[in-house]
C-alpha positions in Angstrom: 6.1 -17.1 -70.4 4.8 -15.3 -67.3 7.3 -13.3 -65.2 8.7 -14.8 -62.1 6.9 -13.1 -59.2 9.4 -14.3 -56.7 12.3 -12.7 -58.5 13.8 -10.0 -56.3 14.5 -6.6 -57.8 17.8 -5.0 -57.5 18.6 -3.1 -54.2 20.1 -0.2 -56.3 17.8 2.6 -57.1 19.4 3.2 -60.5 18.7 -0.4 -61.6 15.0 0.1 -60.6 14.8 3.2 -62.8 13.9 5.7 -60.1 14.0 9.3 -61.1 17.1 11.2 -59.8 18.9 7.9 -58.9 22.6 7.7 -59.1 25.0 4.7 -59.2 25.5 2.9 -56.0 22.5 4.4 -54.2 20.4 1.9 -52.2 18.1 4.3 -50.2 16.1 7.0 -51.9 16.4 10.6 -50.5 12.6 10.5 -49.8 12.9 7.3 -47.9 15.9 8.7 -45.9 14.1 11.9 -45.0 11.0 10.0 -44.0 13.1 7.8 -41.7 14.8 10.9 -40.2 11.5 12.6 -39.6 9.9 9.6 -38.0 12.9 9.0 -35.8 12.8 12.6 -34.6 9.1 12.3 -34.0 9.7 9.2 -31.9 12.4 10.9 -29.8 10.2 13.9 -29.2 7.2 11.7 -28.2 9.5 9.7 -25.8 10.8 12.9 -24.2 7.2 13.7 -23.1 5.9 10.1 -22.5 8.8 8.6 -20.5 8.9 11.3 -17.7 5.1 11.1 -17.4 5.2 7.3 -17.2 8.0 7.5 -14.6 6.0 10.0 -12.6 2.9 7.7 -12.7 4.7 4.4 -11.9 7.4 5.7 -9.6 5.1 5.8 -6.4 4.0 2.2 -7.2 7.5 0.9 -6.5 8.3 3.2 -3.6 7.7 1.8 -0.1 6.0 4.0 2.3 8.1 5.1 5.3 6.3 4.4 8.5 8.2 4.3 11.8 7.1 3.2 15.2 5.1 5.8 17.1 4.2 5.9 20.8 0.4 5.8 21.4 0.4 5.7 25.2 1.5 3.8 28.2 0.6 0.2 29.0 -1.8 1.5 31.7 -3.8 3.5 29.2 -5.5 0.4 27.7 -7.9 -2.2 29.2 -9.2 -5.5 27.8 -12.9 -4.6 28.0 -13.1 -1.5 25.8 -11.3 0.4 23.1 -9.4 3.7 23.4 -9.4 6.0 20.3 -5.9 7.1 19.3 -5.0 9.6 16.5 -2.1 8.2 14.6 0.2 9.5 11.8 0.0 7.5 8.6 1.9 9.8 6.2 4.6 12.1 7.6 4.9 15.7 6.6 1.4 16.5 5.3 -0.3 17.6 8.5 -3.8 16.6 9.4 -4.3 14.9 6.0 -1.7 12.3 7.0 -3.5 11.3 10.2 -6.0 8.5 10.9 -7.6 6.7 13.9 -6.8 3.5 15.6 -9.0 1.7 18.1 -6.7 0.2 20.7 -7.2 -2.2 23.7 -5.2 -4.7 25.7 -5.2 -8.3 24.4 -7.7 -10.5 26.2 -6.5 -14.2 26.1 -10.1 -15.3 26.8 -11.4 -14.1 23.4 -8.2 -13.3 21.4 -7.4 -16.8 20.3 -5.4 -16.0 17.2 -1.6 -16.7 17.3 0.0 -14.6 20.0 3.4 -13.0 19.7 5.2 -9.7 20.6 3.4 -7.9 17.9 -0.2 -8.2 19.2 -0.1 -7.8 23.0 -2.4 -4.8 22.2 -5.1 -5.0 19.6 -5.1 -2.0 17.4 -7.8 -1.8 14.7 -8.0 0.5 11.7 -11.1 2.7 11.3 -11.4 1.9 7.6 -14.3 -0.2 6.6 -13.3 -3.2 4.4 -16.2 -2.6 2.1 -15.3 0.8 0.5 -12.9 2.4 3.0 -15.4 4.6 4.9 -14.6 5.4 8.5 -16.2 3.2 11.1 -16.9 4.2 14.7 -17.0 2.1 17.8 -20.3 1.9 19.7 -19.6 1.2 23.3 -23.1 0.1 24.3 -23.3 -2.4 21.5 -19.6 -3.4 21.5 -19.8 -3.1 17.7 -18.0 -1.2 15.0 -20.5 0.4 12.7 -20.0 1.9 9.2 -22.6 4.6 8.5 -22.1 4.5 4.8 -23.4 1.0 3.8 -24.3 -0.7 7.0 -21.2 -2.7 7.7 -21.0 -4.2 11.2 -18.1 -5.7 13.0 -18.0 -7.4 16.4 -15.8 -6.5 19.3 -12.8 -8.3 17.7 -13.2 -6.5 14.4 -14.7 -9.5 12.6 -17.5 -9.0 10.1 -20.9 -9.4 11.9 -23.1 -8.1 9.1 -23.4 -6.0 5.9 -21.1 -6.0 2.8 -17.5 -5.9 4.2 -15.5 -8.7 2.7 -13.0 -9.2 5.6 -12.3 -8.1 9.2 -11.0 -4.7 10.0 -7.3 -4.2 9.3 -4.9 -4.1 12.3 -1.6 -2.4 13.3 1.5 -4.0 14.7 2.0 -3.1 18.3 5.1 -3.5 20.5 6.3 -2.8 24.0 10.1 -2.7 24.5 11.6 -5.0 27.1 12.7 -4.0 30.6 15.8 -1.8 30.6 14.8 -0.1 27.4 13.8 3.6 27.8 10.5 2.9 26.1 9.5 0.1 28.5 6.0 0.7 29.8 5.0 2.4 26.5 2.9 1.0 23.7 4.4 1.5 20.2 2.3 1.3 17.0 3.7 0.2 13.6 2.4 -0.4 10.1 -1.0 -1.7 9.1 -1.7 -5.2 8.1 -4.7 -7.1 6.8 -6.3 -10.3 8.2 -8.6 -13.0 6.8 -11.6 -14.4 8.6 -9.3 -16.5 10.8 -7.3 -13.4 11.7 -4.2 -14.6 9.9 -1.8 -11.8 8.9 -1.3 -10.6 5.3 0.4 -7.7 3.7 -2.0 -4.7 3.6 -4.8 -5.0 1.0 -7.2 -2.4 -0.2 -10.9 -2.4 0.9 -13.1 -4.7 -1.0 -10.4 -7.3 -1.5 -11.2 -10.6 0.3 -8.4 -12.8 1.7 -10.1 -16.1 2.2 -9.4 -19.0 -0.1 -8.3 -17.9 -3.6 -8.8 -14.2 -2.7 -5.4 -14.0 -1.2 -3.9 -14.8 -4.6 -6.4 -12.8 -6.7 -5.6 -9.6 -4.8 -1.8 -9.4 -4.2 -0.5 -6.6 -2.0 0.5 -3.3 -3.4 4.2 -2.5 -3.9 4.1 0.7 -2.0 2.7 -0.6 1.3 4.8 0.0 4.4 6.7 -2.9 5.8 7.2 -3.5 9.5 10.2 -1.3 10.5 13.1 -2.7 12.6 13.3 -2.2 16.3 16.4 -0.1 16.0 16.1 3.6 16.8 12.7 3.4 18.5 11.5 6.9 19.4 12.1 7.8 23.0 9.2 8.6 25.3 8.3 12.2 25.9 10.0 13.9 28.8 8.0 15.4 31.7 8.6 19.2 31.8 10.7 20.2 34.7 11.9 16.7 35.6 14.3 15.9 32.8 12.7 12.4 32.5 
């Protein structure tokens, strides 16, 4: 009669006839040492892998700190043209942390997107929404031109030609109310992205469309800066010799 293949063997090594086994032993010395070696190897690998993983993923979950910064007085900007302003994107790294914003006063005749206290001044990013190359404003044509791949934007920053997938990103702007020391100055805040209808979205990377299903296919990054509160706005610079 054939042996029962489903019959379980004894858990004791002596019953299984293993060399060097002794009564009551259930784990062989070889198996025990193999387990110890494998466990030690796993701990050693984790001690190298976990810090590296934390270093790589840590910045993803860390929000960028971007405070309001003064970019000029309300009289510095007009409705008919842009003023180039050098702004600080990342604090503490010198020139590498700076960028450019093109700023003008809001024109109700053409700026028909929803109006609130955050866009009395239109501040456009100089990053092309194709691959992130810097664009420049051409006064004569009233166009923003990307020299890399021929991206063209109209006066409002909307795509007028070429490969860009959405309008130029914008920055929050703000003027404190009367009675505040900063009244009469224009403050610039974090960047935000817009779709073809200039609706606001959390910042996206170049090449990520925001129309239709694009806003769901390309979610915002965890590390993008959020709009800071209006508490502790930086005070305007003082005029030397006047104390004000």
